[in-house]
TITOR-746852 format. One record per residue (C-alpha): residue number from 1; x, y, z. Coordinates in steps of 0.05 Angstrom, whole numbers, always signed. Layout:
@k=NUM, east=X, north=Y, up=Z
...
//
This chain:
@k=1, east=+599, north=-703, up=-170
@k=2, east=+562, north=-749, up=-133
@k=3, east=+480, north=-759, up=-140
@k=4, east=+486, north=-743, up=-73
@k=5, east=+519, north=-688, up=-79
@k=6, east=+489, north=-663, up=-147
@k=7, east=+415, north=-673, up=-96
@k=8, east=+430, north=-625, up=-41
@k=9, east=+464, north=-576, up=-85
@k=10, east=+397, north=-569, up=-131
@k=11, east=+352, north=-571, up=-69
@k=12, east=+406, north=-507, up=-57
@k=13, east=+399, north=-479, up=-115
@k=14, east=+320, north=-483, up=-101
@k=15, east=+317, north=-451, up=-36
@k=16, east=+367, north=-396, up=-54
@k=17, east=+332, north=-377, up=-115
@k=18, east=+264, north=-376, up=-68
@k=19, east=+296, north=-330, up=-16
@k=20, east=+317, north=-285, up=-71
@k=21, east=+252, north=-275, up=-92
@k=22, east=+225, north=-273, up=-25
@k=23, east=+266, north=-220, up=-7
@k=24, east=+259, north=-167, up=-70
@k=25, east=+185, north=-167, up=-55
@k=26, east=+189, north=-176, up=+20
@k=27, east=+237, north=-108, up=+9
@k=28, east=+169, north=-79, up=-21
@k=29, east=+135, north=-83, up=+48
@k=30, east=+190, north=-54, up=+82
@k=31, east=+190, north=-10, up=+60
@k=32, east=+119, north=+7, up=+43
@k=33, east=+100, north=+0, up=+116
@k=34, east=+136, north=+72, up=+112
@k=35, east=+154, north=+107, up=+36
@k=36, east=+88, north=+72, up=+13
@k=37, east=+77, north=+35, up=-40
@k=38, east=+84, north=+74, up=-113
@k=39, east=+100, north=+51, up=-166
@k=40, east=+165, north=+106, up=-153
@k=41, east=+183, north=+59, up=-97
@k=42, east=+164, north=-17, up=-136
@k=43, east=+212, north=+9, up=-193
@k=44, east=+279, north=+33, up=-142
@k=45, east=+269, north=-39, up=-108
@k=46, east=+259, north=-91, up=-162
@k=47, east=+321, north=-41, up=-211
@k=48, east=+374, north=-45, up=-147
@k=49, east=+357, north=-123, up=-150
@k=50, east=+369, north=-130, up=-221
@k=51, east=+433, north=-92, up=-209
@k=52, east=+458, north=-133, up=-144
@k=53, east=+439, north=-183, up=-180
@k=54, east=+476, north=-174, up=-244
@k=55, east=+541, north=-155, up=-206
@k=56, east=+523, north=-229, up=-165
@k=57, east=+530, north=-262, up=-236
@k=58, east=+595, north=-241, up=-261
@k=59, east=+630, north=-239, up=-183
@k=60, east=+595, north=-316, up=-170
@k=61, east=+627, north=-343, up=-249
@k=62, east=+703, north=-311, up=-232
@k=63, east=+700, north=-337, up=-154
@k=64, east=+673, north=-401, up=-181
@k=65, east=+733, north=-405, up=-231
@k=66, east=+783, north=-387, up=-189
@k=67, east=+762, north=-434, up=-110
@k=68, east=+706, north=-483, up=-148
@k=69, east=+701, north=-522, up=-79
@k=70, east=+649, north=-543, up=-45
@k=71, east=+658, north=-507, up=+21
@k=72, east=+659, north=-440, up=-15
@k=73, east=+601, north=-449, up=-49
@k=74, east=+557, north=-467, up=+23
@k=75, east=+605, north=-404, up=+60
@k=76, east=+569, north=-375, up=+9
@k=77, east=+504, north=-381, up=+25
@k=78, east=+514, north=-377, up=+105
@k=79, east=+540, north=-308, up=+87
@k=80, east=+481, north=-290, up=+43
@k=81, east=+430, north=-333, up=+95
@k=82, east=+468, north=-285, up=+152
@k=83, east=+467, north=-214, up=+115
@k=84, east=+397, north=-229, up=+93
@k=85, east=+376, north=-236, up=+159
@k=86, east=+412, north=-177, up=+184
@k=87, east=+369, north=-131, up=+132
@k=88, east=+305, north=-117, up=+176
@k=89, east=+338, north=-112, up=+233
@k=90, east=+392, north=-67, up=+212
@k=91, east=+333, north=-22, up=+175
@k=92, east=+285, north=-24, up=+236
@k=93, east=+320, north=+38, up=+278
@k=94, east=+314, north=+65, up=+203
@k=95, east=+253, north=+63, up=+190
@k=96, east=+234, north=+90, up=+262
@k=97, east=+272, north=+150, up=+240
@k=98, east=+235, north=+154, up=+172
@k=99, east=+152, north=+145, up=+207
@k=100, east=+176, north=+206, up=+251
@k=101, east=+211, north=+246, up=+185
@k=102, east=+143, north=+230, up=+151
@k=103, east=+107, north=+252, up=+203
@k=104, east=+152, north=+320, up=+207
@k=105, east=+158, north=+332, up=+133
@k=106, east=+227, north=+323, up=+136
@k=107, east=+246, north=+311, up=+73
@k=108, east=+320, north=+301, up=+78
@k=109, east=+325, north=+243, up=+125
@k=110, east=+266, north=+211, up=+85
@k=111, east=+314, north=+198, up=+32
@k=112, east=+370, north=+186, up=+55
@k=113, east=+330, north=+126, up=+99
@k=114, east=+295, north=+107, up=+33
@k=115, east=+376, north=+101, up=+8
@k=116, east=+409, north=+78, up=+57
@k=117, east=+351, north=+13, up=+64
@k=118, east=+367, north=+3, up=-11
@k=119, east=+439, north=-3, up=+6
@k=120, east=+432, north=-57, up=+54
@k=121, east=+400, north=-106, up=+0
@k=122, east=+467, north=-98, up=-37
@k=123, east=+516, north=-149, up=-7
@k=124, east=+459, north=-208, up=+10
@k=125, east=+429, north=-194, up=-65
@k=126, east=+493, north=-201, up=-102
@k=127, east=+511, north=-267, up=-53
@k=128, east=+455, north=-294, up=-76
@k=129, east=+474, north=-278, up=-140
@k=130, east=+525, north=-323, up=-141
@k=131, east=+500, north=-375, up=-127
@k=132, east=+468, north=-400, up=-197
@k=133, east=+538, north=-388, up=-238
@k=134, east=+575, north=-432, up=-184
@k=135, east=+528, north=-488, up=-180
@k=136, east=+538, north=-496, up=-253
@k=137, east=+614, north=-497, up=-242
@k=138, east=+604, north=-549, up=-195
@k=139, east=+558, north=-589, up=-224
@k=140, east=+582, north=-586, up=-300
@k=141, east=+636, north=-651, up=-301
@k=142, east=+633, north=-637, up=-374
@k=143, east=+627, north=-606, up=-432
@k=144, east=+580, north=-666, up=-460
@k=145, east=+541, north=-645, up=-403
@k=146, east=+548, north=-573, up=-389
@k=147, east=+478, north=-554, up=-425
@k=148, east=+432, north=-596, up=-378
@k=149, east=+462, north=-581, up=-319
@k=150, east=+462, north=-500, up=-331
@k=151, east=+392, north=-509, up=-360
@k=152, east=+370, north=-562, up=-302
@k=153, east=+402, north=-503, up=-246
@k=154, east=+369, north=-444, up=-284
@k=155, east=+307, north=-489, up=-288
@k=156, east=+313, north=-503, up=-207
@k=157, east=+331, north=-434, up=-188
@k=158, east=+268, north=-399, up=-234
@k=159, east=+224, north=-463, up=-193
@k=160, east=+241, north=-440, up=-115
@k=161, east=+235, north=-363, up=-147
@k=162, east=+160, north=-378, up=-162
@k=163, east=+150, north=-417, up=-93
@k=164, east=+182, north=-346, up=-65
@k=165, east=+136, north=-304, up=-100
@k=166, east=+71, north=-327, up=-64
@k=167, east=+94, north=-360, up=-11
@k=168, east=+103, north=-292, up=+31
@k=169, east=+52, north=-253, up=+2
@k=170, east=-7, north=-296, up=-5
@k=171, east=+17, north=-333, up=+77
@k=172, east=+79, north=-305, up=+105
@k=173, east=+72, north=-233, up=+114
@k=174, east=-9, north=-234, up=+128
@k=175, east=+8, north=-282, up=+184
@k=176, east=+68, north=-263, up=+215
@k=177, east=+95, north=-200, up=+191
@k=178, east=+147, north=-170, up=+147
@k=179, east=+201, north=-180, up=+194
@k=180, east=+188, north=-246, up=+204
@k=181, east=+183, north=-265, up=+138
@k=182, east=+246, north=-241, up=+122
@k=183, east=+280, north=-277, up=+184
@k=184, east=+239, north=-350, up=+162
@k=185, east=+267, north=-355, up=+97
@k=186, east=+336, north=-331, up=+124
@k=187, east=+331, north=-389, up=+166
@k=188, east=+314, north=-438, up=+119
@k=189, east=+375, north=-410, up=+72
@k=190, east=+420, north=-417, up=+127
@k=191, east=+396, north=-481, up=+147
@k=192, east=+414, north=-512, up=+81
@k=193, east=+487, north=-471, up=+78
@k=194, east=+497, north=-501, up=+147
@k=195, east=+484, north=-574, up=+130
@k=196, east=+519, north=-574, up=+56
@k=197, east=+572, north=-543, up=+90
@k=198, east=+581, north=-594, up=+153
@k=199, east=+574, north=-657, up=+95
@k=200, east=+642, north=-627, up=+65
@k=201, east=+682, north=-603, up=+128
@k=202, east=+647, north=-643, up=+197
@k=203, east=+656, north=-603, up=+261
@k=204, east=+692, north=-544, up=+236
@k=205, east=+628, north=-515, up=+205
@k=206, east=+599, north=-506, up=+275
@k=207, east=+638, north=-443, up=+278
@k=208, east=+595, north=-415, up=+241
@k=209, east=+544, north=-414, up=+297
@k=210, east=+546, north=-346, up=+323
@k=211, east=+510, north=-321, up=+266
@k=212, east=+439, north=-342, up=+287
@k=213, east=+457, north=-330, up=+361
@k=214, east=+485, north=-262, up=+330
@k=215, east=+413, north=-247, up=+299
@k=216, east=+367, north=-276, up=+357
@k=217, east=+407, north=-226, up=+410
@k=218, east=+398, north=-161, up=+358
@k=219, east=+323, north=-191, up=+339
@k=220, east=+303, north=-183, up=+417
@k=221, east=+343, north=-122, up=+420
@k=222, east=+313, north=-95, up=+361
@k=223, east=+236, north=-117, up=+353
@k=224, east=+203, north=-86, up=+411
@k=225, east=+146, north=-44, up=+404
@k=226, east=+114, north=-21, up=+350
@k=227, east=+143, north=+10, up=+278
@k=228, east=+109, north=+64, up=+278
@k=229, east=+98, north=+103, up=+351
@k=230, east=+36, north=+133, up=+363
@k=231, east=+29, north=+218, up=+350
@k=232, east=+34, north=+259, up=+409
@k=233, east=-9, north=+245, up=+479
@k=234, east=-52, north=+187, up=+425
@k=235, east=-51, north=+100, up=+446
@k=236, east=-33, north=+53, up=+406
@k=237, east=-96, north=+4, up=+402
@k=238, east=-81, north=-43, up=+347
@k=239, east=-20, north=-60, up=+301
@k=240, east=-22, north=-111, up=+245
@k=241, east=+5, north=-134, up=+172
@k=242, east=-41, north=-155, up=+120
@k=243, east=-34, north=-177, up=+55
@k=244, east=-38, north=-102, up=+34
@k=245, east=-19, north=-54, up=+90
@k=246, east=+14, north=-40, up=+150
@k=247, east=-37, north=-24, up=+196
@k=248, east=-48, north=+13, up=+259
@k=249, east=-104, north=+42, up=+302
@k=250, east=-92, north=+103, up=+349
@k=251, east=-141, north=+135, up=+403
@k=252, east=-128, north=+207, up=+430
@k=253, east=-140, north=+231, up=+500
@k=254, east=-206, north=+256, up=+469
@k=255, east=-227, north=+187, up=+452
@k=256, east=-230, north=+192, up=+377
@k=257, east=-201, north=+127, up=+341
@k=258, east=-164, north=+133, up=+275
@k=259, east=-132, north=+97, up=+221
@k=260, east=-79, north=+100, up=+194
@k=261, east=-38, north=+58, up=+143
@k=262, east=+35, north=+40, up=+117
@k=263, east=+69, north=+107, up=+121
@k=264, east=+21, north=+144, up=+167
@k=265, east=+0, north=+199, up=+123
@k=266, east=-72, north=+212, up=+122
@k=267, east=-122, north=+186, up=+162
@k=268, east=-165, north=+135, up=+128
@k=269, east=-225, north=+132, up=+180
@k=270, east=-244, north=+164, up=+247
@k=271, east=-294, north=+146, up=+312
@k=272, east=-318, north=+172, up=+366
@k=273, east=-377, north=+134, up=+407
@k=274, east=-422, north=+197, up=+414
@k=275, east=-391, north=+241, up=+364
@k=276, east=-400, north=+229, up=+289
@k=277, east=-378, north=+301, up=+266
@k=278, east=-305, north=+292, up=+232
@k=279, east=-273, north=+370, up=+241
@k=280, east=-293, north=+384, up=+171
@k=281, east=-247, north=+327, up=+146
@k=282, east=-258, north=+300, up=+84
@k=283, east=-306, north=+248, up=+98
@k=284, east=-361, north=+292, up=+112
@k=285, east=-360, north=+341, up=+53
@k=286, east=-388, north=+260, up=+18
@k=287, east=-452, north=+280, up=+62
@k=288, east=-463, north=+337, up=+3
@k=289, east=-457, north=+296, up=-59
@k=290, east=-521, north=+286, up=-77
@k=291, east=-543, north=+365, up=-66
@k=292, east=-510, north=+384, up=-125
@k=293, east=-580, north=+353, up=-165
@k=294, east=-629, north=+411, up=-189
@k=295, east=-676, north=+441, up=-124
@k=296, east=-719, north=+424, up=-97
@k=297, east=-672, north=+358, up=-72
@k=298, east=-681, north=+336, up=+1
@k=299, east=-658, north=+265, up=+43
@k=300, east=-728, north=+231, up=+28
@k=301, east=-686, north=+230, up=-49
@k=302, east=-635, north=+193, up=-32
@k=303, east=-642, north=+111, up=-13
@k=304, east=-581, north=+79, up=-31
@k=305, east=-503, north=+92, up=-24
@k=306, east=-444, north=+55, up=-56
@k=307, east=-362, north=+68, up=-28
@k=308, east=-306, north=+42, up=-69
@k=309, east=-240, north=+42, up=-16
@k=310, east=-293, north=+34, up=+49
@k=311, east=-228, north=+38, up=+96
@k=312, east=-262, north=+32, up=+162
@k=313, east=-328, north=+56, up=+153
@k=314, east=-329, north=+132, up=+169
@k=315, east=-370, north=+153, up=+104
@k=316, east=-413, north=+95, up=+124
@k=317, east=-429, north=+112, up=+184
@k=318, east=-439, north=+190, up=+179
@k=319, east=-489, north=+168, up=+125
@k=320, east=-529, north=+127, up=+166
@k=321, east=-526, north=+172, up=+225
@k=322, east=-570, north=+219, up=+177
@k=323, east=-611, north=+170, up=+135
@k=324, east=-625, north=+114, up=+182
@k=325, east=-613, north=+37, up=+154
@k=326, east=-613, north=+51, up=+86
@k=327, east=-579, north=+1, up=+39
@k=328, east=-495, north=+14, up=+26
@k=329, east=-446, north=-21, up=-7
@k=330, east=-382, north=-23, up=+13
@k=331, east=-317, north=-47, up=-13
@k=332, east=-248, north=-47, up=+18
@k=333, east=-196, north=-91, up=-22
@k=334, east=-171, north=-100, up=+54
@k=335, east=-197, north=-162, up=+94
@k=336, east=-149, north=-133, up=+153
@k=337, east=-170, north=-65, up=+150
@k=338, east=-252, north=-91, up=+145
@k=339, east=-222, north=-135, up=+212
@k=340, east=-200, north=-73, up=+241
@k=341, east=-262, north=-37, up=+223
@k=342, east=-296, north=-81, up=+262
@k=343, east=-253, north=-84, up=+313
@k=344, east=-254, north=-17, up=+327
@k=345, east=-302, north=+28, up=+283
@k=346, east=-366, north=-8, up=+296
@k=347, east=-362, north=-35, up=+221
@k=348, east=-399, north=-96, up=+233
@k=349, east=-475, north=-128, up=+232
@k=350, east=-491, north=-108, up=+309
@k=351, east=-473, north=-36, up=+293
@k=352, east=-492, north=-19, up=+219
@k=353, east=-530, north=-76, up=+202
@k=354, east=-548, north=-42, up=+135
@k=355, east=-472, north=-45, up=+107
@k=356, east=-451, north=-105, up=+61
@k=357, east=-382, north=-106, up=+57
@k=358, east=-347, north=-136, up=+12
@k=359, east=-271, north=-151, up=+11
@k=360, east=-248, north=-141, up=-64
@k=361, east=-221, north=-86, up=-111
@k=362, east=-261, north=-35, up=-121
@k=363, east=-270, north=-34, up=-194
@k=364, east=-273, north=-110, up=-205
@k=365, east=-333, north=-115, up=-157
@k=366, east=-366, north=-52, up=-187
@k=367, east=-384, north=-97, up=-244
@k=368, east=-407, north=-153, up=-209
@k=369, east=-464, north=-117, up=-177
@k=370, east=-522, north=-106, up=-210
@k=371, east=-557, north=-47, up=-169
@k=372, east=-563, north=+32, up=-176
@k=373, east=-544, north=+83, up=-138
@k=374, east=-557, north=+152, up=-109
@k=375, east=-487, north=+156, up=-97
@k=376, east=-429, north=+130, up=-109
@k=377, east=-370, north=+147, up=-76
@k=378, east=-293, north=+137, up=-88
@k=379, east=-243, north=+153, up=-18
@k=380, east=-192, north=+90, up=-48
@k=381, east=-136, north=+127, up=-28
@k=382, east=-62, north=+110, up=-17
@k=383, east=-42, north=+179, up=+0
@k=384, east=-16, north=+209, up=-41
@k=385, east=-37, north=+159, up=-102
@k=386, east=-101, north=+140, up=-125
@k=387, east=-107, north=+71, up=-157
@k=388, east=-99, north=+90, up=-229
@k=389, east=-150, north=+43, up=-257
@k=390, east=-204, north=+79, up=-217
@k=391, east=-188, north=+142, up=-246
@k=392, east=-206, north=+132, up=-325
@k=393, east=-260, north=+160, up=-369
@k=394, east=-276, north=+66, up=-383
@k=395, east=-283, north=+60, up=-299
@k=396, east=-327, north=+125, up=-298
@k=397, east=-364, north=+104, up=-347
@k=398, east=-374, north=+37, up=-306
@k=399, east=-399, north=+91, up=-256
@k=400, east=-451, north=+122, up=-294
@k=401, east=-487, north=+58, up=-308
@k=402, east=-494, north=+43, up=-252
@k=403, east=-518, north=+102, up=-215
@k=404, east=-598, north=+131, up=-212
@k=405, east=-626, north=+173, up=-259
@k=406, east=-607, north=+233, up=-212
@k=407, east=-545, north=+194, up=-187
@k=408, east=-476, north=+221, up=-168
@k=409, east=-412, north=+208, up=-162
@k=410, east=-356, north=+230, up=-114
@k=411, east=-279, north=+227, up=-114
@k=412, east=-223, north=+244, up=-71
@k=413, east=-175, north=+268, up=-99
@k=414, east=-103, north=+299, up=-81
@k=415, east=-67, north=+368, up=-94
@k=416, east=-24, north=+416, up=-64
@k=417, east=-52, north=+501, up=-40
@k=418, east=-9, north=+519, up=-104
@k=419, east=-10, north=+462, up=-147
@k=420, east=-79, north=+433, up=-178
@k=421, east=-66, north=+392, up=-245
@k=422, east=-97, north=+317, up=-212
@k=423, east=-151, north=+358, up=-200
@k=424, east=-151, north=+390, up=-261
@k=425, east=-132, north=+317, up=-303
@k=426, east=-185, north=+283, up=-262
@k=427, east=-238, north=+337, up=-274
@k=428, east=-219, north=+336, up=-354
@k=429, east=-238, north=+255, up=-344
@k=430, east=-298, north=+251, up=-305
@k=431, east=-337, north=+313, up=-361
@k=432, east=-320, north=+259, up=-417
@k=433, east=-371, north=+219, up=-386
@k=434, east=-414, north=+278, up=-336
@k=435, east=-449, north=+325, up=-357
@k=436, east=-436, north=+370, up=-301
@k=437, east=-369, north=+369, up=-241
@k=438, east=-359, north=+400, up=-180
@k=439, east=-305, north=+421, up=-142
@k=440, east=-294, north=+439, up=-60
@k=441, east=-232, north=+446, up=-30
@k=442, east=-232, north=+414, up=+43
@k=443, east=-194, north=+450, up=+86
@k=444, east=-138, north=+441, up=+127
@k=445, east=-117, north=+383, up=+80
@k=446, east=-88, north=+371, up=+2
@k=447, east=-152, north=+347, up=-13
@k=448, east=-209, north=+369, up=-62
@k=449, east=-275, north=+333, up=-75
@k=450, east=-304, north=+322, up=-141
@k=451, east=-372, north=+320, up=-155
@k=452, east=-401, north=+296, up=-217
@k=453, east=-471, north=+292, up=-228
@k=454, east=-528, north=+239, up=-281
@k=455, east=-555, north=+308, up=-298
@k=456, east=-536, north=+375, up=-315
@k=457, east=-532, north=+422, up=-261
@k=458, east=-504, north=+479, up=-229
@k=459, east=-457, north=+495, up=-175
@k=460, east=-512, north=+541, up=-145
@k=461, east=-564, north=+487, up=-129
@k=462, east=-515, north=+466, up=-63
@k=463, east=-533, north=+525, up=-25
@k=464, east=-605, north=+524, up=-52
@k=465, east=-626, north=+454, up=-27
@k=466, east=-586, north=+465, up=+37
@k=467, east=-633, north=+523, up=+44
@k=468, east=-698, north=+481, up=+26
@k=469, east=-673, north=+426, up=+75
@k=470, east=-731, north=+415, up=+128
@k=471, east=-717, north=+437, up=+204
@k=472, east=-712, north=+364, up=+222
@k=473, east=-662, north=+353, up=+176
@k=474, east=-609, north=+311, up=+211
@k=475, east=-544, north=+369, up=+235
@k=476, east=-479, north=+331, up=+211
@k=477, east=-521, north=+330, up=+137
@k=478, east=-533, north=+414, up=+148
@k=479, east=-466, north=+431, up=+173
@k=480, east=-434, north=+394, up=+106
@k=481, east=-469, north=+427, up=+69
@k=482, east=-460, north=+495, up=+100
@k=483, east=-385, north=+477, up=+106
@k=484, east=-397, north=+451, up=+25
@k=485, east=-426, north=+522, up=+4
@k=486, east=-362, north=+553, up=+28
@k=487, east=-310, north=+514, up=+3
@k=488, east=-335, north=+516, up=-66
@k=489, east=-279, north=+523, up=-113
@k=490, east=-281, north=+533, up=-206
@k=491, east=-274, north=+473, up=-240
@k=492, east=-224, north=+485, up=-286
@k=493, east=-209, north=+424, up=-333
@k=494, east=-144, north=+406, up=-357
@k=495, east=-123, north=+371, up=-427
@k=496, east=-109, north=+311, up=-402
@k=497, east=-161, north=+261, up=-403
@k=498, east=-146, north=+184, up=-362
@k=499, east=-158, north=+125, up=-395
@k=500, east=-160, north=+59, up=-389
@k=501, east=-97, north=+48, up=-450
@k=502, east=-66, north=+114, up=-423
@k=503, east=-73, north=+133, up=-349
@k=504, east=-8, north=+174, up=-316
@k=505, east=-30, north=+182, up=-252
@k=506, east=+30, north=+166, up=-208
@k=507, east=+75, north=+205, up=-254
@k=508, east=+39, north=+266, up=-251
@k=509, east=+30, north=+255, up=-168
@k=510, east=+107, north=+241, up=-174
@k=511, east=+104, north=+307, up=-215
@k=512, east=+63, north=+342, up=-160
@k=513, east=+96, north=+320, up=-100
@k=514, east=+175, north=+333, up=-119
@k=515, east=+145, north=+405, up=-135
@k=516, east=+112, north=+403, up=-63
@k=517, east=+178, north=+394, up=-31
@k=518, east=+222, north=+435, up=-78
@k=519, east=+182, north=+501, up=-67
@k=520, east=+184, north=+506, up=+0
@k=521, east=+121, north=+448, up=+19
@k=522, east=+154, north=+434, up=+77
@k=523, east=+153, north=+495, up=+112
@k=524, east=+81, north=+499, up=+91
@k=525, east=+61, north=+438, up=+133
@k=526, east=+108, north=+461, up=+188
@k=527, east=+66, north=+519, up=+201
//
C-alpha cells in the first residue's frame, strides 16, 4: 500500500465513520418528526443500527478476503452513499402517510410506517459496516503491522463517528433540516468514494454519475410541500426544524393560531388577537392553581409565576390578561419554539414586557434562579411523555424550595378514560413533598391537572374562593374557576413513587398507550 493510497484510505474510513453516526442520529430525528422521541423510538433506532452494523462487519470481512481490491472497496462506498441519500426521499411519502394516520389514530398504519422506515436503513448501514473490516484488509501488508494498522483504522473511524455525533445535531439539522442533513453527509461520502474509485479505475468511474442525477431528480419531485399537511381548513404559517423539535404554526379560518411539535399530537400553544379563552383546554386550568389555597384567596394575593415548559406562551398570556404585568419567568428548552412564539404568538418584549424567557432545561434553570413564586406551572410535555427528571421527589423538593409560603405547583399529566396510572403515580410522588394534592380532569382531552399546595388544603377551597371573587374579577379567571370546580376528581395515589434513582415514566406511559390501543382507544378518538 503506497503512502498516497494509505492516506486516502484513512480519509475514506474517517468520512465513513462520520456518515454512519450522522445517519443514526438523523434517523432519530427523521422518525421523531412523526413518531416522537421517546426511549422506545431511540431503542429501535439504536438497536437496529447496531444489528445492521454487525451484519456489515461480518459481510465486509468475508467480502474483503474474496475481493481485496480498491475498486471493490470504493464501489461499496458509492452504493452506501447512494442508498443513504435515498432514505429520506423514499421515507418522505411514508412519513406523510404516517402523519395523517396519527391524526386519524390509525394504529396499524402508524406501526407499519415505523417498521418500513427502519427497514430502509438496512442495506446502506450494512454497507457502511463493511468499510472498517475491508479497510483493514487493504491496509495490512504483513502480520508484523496488522495490530498497528487495524488499531489506526478503528481509531480514525471512531474519530469520524465523534464528528458525526455532534455535527448534525448541533449545526446541520437546526440550520438546514433533517432531509438536507441526510443528503449532505451522503454527498460527502459519495464524493470521497468517487474520487477514490477514479484514482484506481480512471474514466470508467464516470458511469456512476447517474447516482447524483437520480438523487437530484427524486429530491426535486419528493421534497415539495410540508412534511405534515395542516389540519382541515387550516393554513400553514410557519414550519421549521430546531435542535429539539419539528415546529409548525397553523391558523384556522377564525384566526386562531396553534403550535404543533414533532408528530403533531396535541396543541402546545394557542393564540387569537382578541380572544384569550381557550375553549376549556389545559392552559386555562393553570389559572385555578392558587385558588386551592385556604379562603379567602383573592387575585390581589397573587404576585409571581414561573412556567416550566413555556412553549409559545399561552399560559403566560392568560396570566398577564388576568393579573396585568406581573413578573413571569418562562423556561423553554427549545430556542426554535421561543422564536416561533415571538413571531406568531405575541411572546415578545413588546407585547409581554413582564415575561422573562430562558432557553434552557427546566430543572437546570429552576436551580439557577434565586426567587420564590406564587405558582410554578409545569407543562413540559412531549405527548404523551413527560421528561422523567421533571417527575421525581427530588425535583418537587426543588420546586417547593422556590415557592412562597402559600405557593402551589401545577403539573399537566396524561391519562386515558380508563387508565390513570400515571396520574396516580404523579400524585403519590407529589404527596411525598406537599401536604395536599388536588386533581381536575380537562374536558375533551386525555389530560389531568394536578395541583399541590405548600399548605394543607381541601378540594372545597376552590369553590369557596370562586364564590368570594370580587365582582371586577376578569371573566377569564372566573370562567376557569367555574369549569375547574366542575371537573374536580378524587386523588388516588398509587404505590409508585418516582425518584431520581428510579423513575420508569416512559415504561408506564408505553404500557398506557398500548392498553389504550388494544382496548378500543382508536374508536374513542374517532367518536
